[in-house]
C-alpha positions in Angstrom: 13.2 2.7 -17.5 13.8 2.4 -13.7 16.3 -0.1 -12.5 15.2 -3.0 -10.2 16.8 -1.2 -7.3 14.9 2.0 -8.0 11.7 0.2 -8.4 12.2 -1.7 -5.1 13.1 1.6 -3.3 10.0 3.4 -4.8 7.8 0.5 -3.8 9.1 0.4 -0.3 8.6 4.2 0.1 5.1 3.9 -1.2 4.3 1.1 1.3 5.8 3.0 4.2 3.9 6.2 3.2 0.6 4.2 3.0 1.2 2.6 6.4 1.9 6.0 7.9 -1.3 7.4 6.5 -3.3 4.5 7.9 -1.7 5.1 11.3 -3.1 8.7 11.1 -6.6 7.4 10.8 -8.3 8.1 14.2 -12.0 8.4 13.2 -14.5 5.6 13.4 -14.8 3.8 10.1 -18.0 2.6 8.5 -18.3 -1.1 7.6 -17.4 -0.3 4.0 -14.4 1.7 5.1 -13.3 -1.2 7.4 -13.5 -3.5 4.4 -11.4 -1.1 2.3 -8.9 -0.9 5.2 -8.7 -4.7 5.2 -8.1 -4.7 1.4 -5.3 -2.1 1.8 -3.6 -4.2 4.5 -3.9 -7.2 2.3 -2.3 -5.4 -0.7 0.5 -4.2 1.6 1.2 -7.7 2.9 1.1 -9.1 -0.7 3.4 -6.3 -1.9 6.0 -6.9 0.8 5.9 -10.6 0.0 6.4 -9.9 -3.7 9.3 -7.6 -2.9 10.9 -10.5 -0.9 10.4 -12.7 -3.9 12.0 -10.1 -6.2 8.7 -9.8 -8.1 9.1 -6.1 -8.4 6.4 -5.3 -10.9 3.7 -7.1 -8.9 5.0 -5.5 -5.7 4.9 -2.1 -7.2 1.4 -2.6 -8.7 0.0 -3.8 -5.3 1.7 -0.9 -3.5 0.1 1.6 -5.9 -3.3 0.1 -5.4 -2.9 0.2 -1.6 -1.7 3.8 -1.7 -4.6 4.9 -4.0 -7.2 3.2 -1.7 -5.6 4.7 1.4 -5.8 8.2 -0.2 -9.5 7.7 -0.7 -9.9 6.4 2.9 -7.9 9.2 4.6 -9.4 12.0 2.6 -13.0 11.3 3.7 
């Protein structure tokens, strides 16, 4: 089982990686894609807030969701 510190580090790396992928998006987005992008940003914000509150499991779950959605968005 990962320690709290490892979970926090992994979560932070996941969020940073997700934000970096989003910065690489240069094409025009459809309305659905813009909605997805808003959802990703919301997950990132919530995850960072959960990290600050030491709610590591919630933070990690939100970071994973954001990352998965960003993978879909950046691969299209």
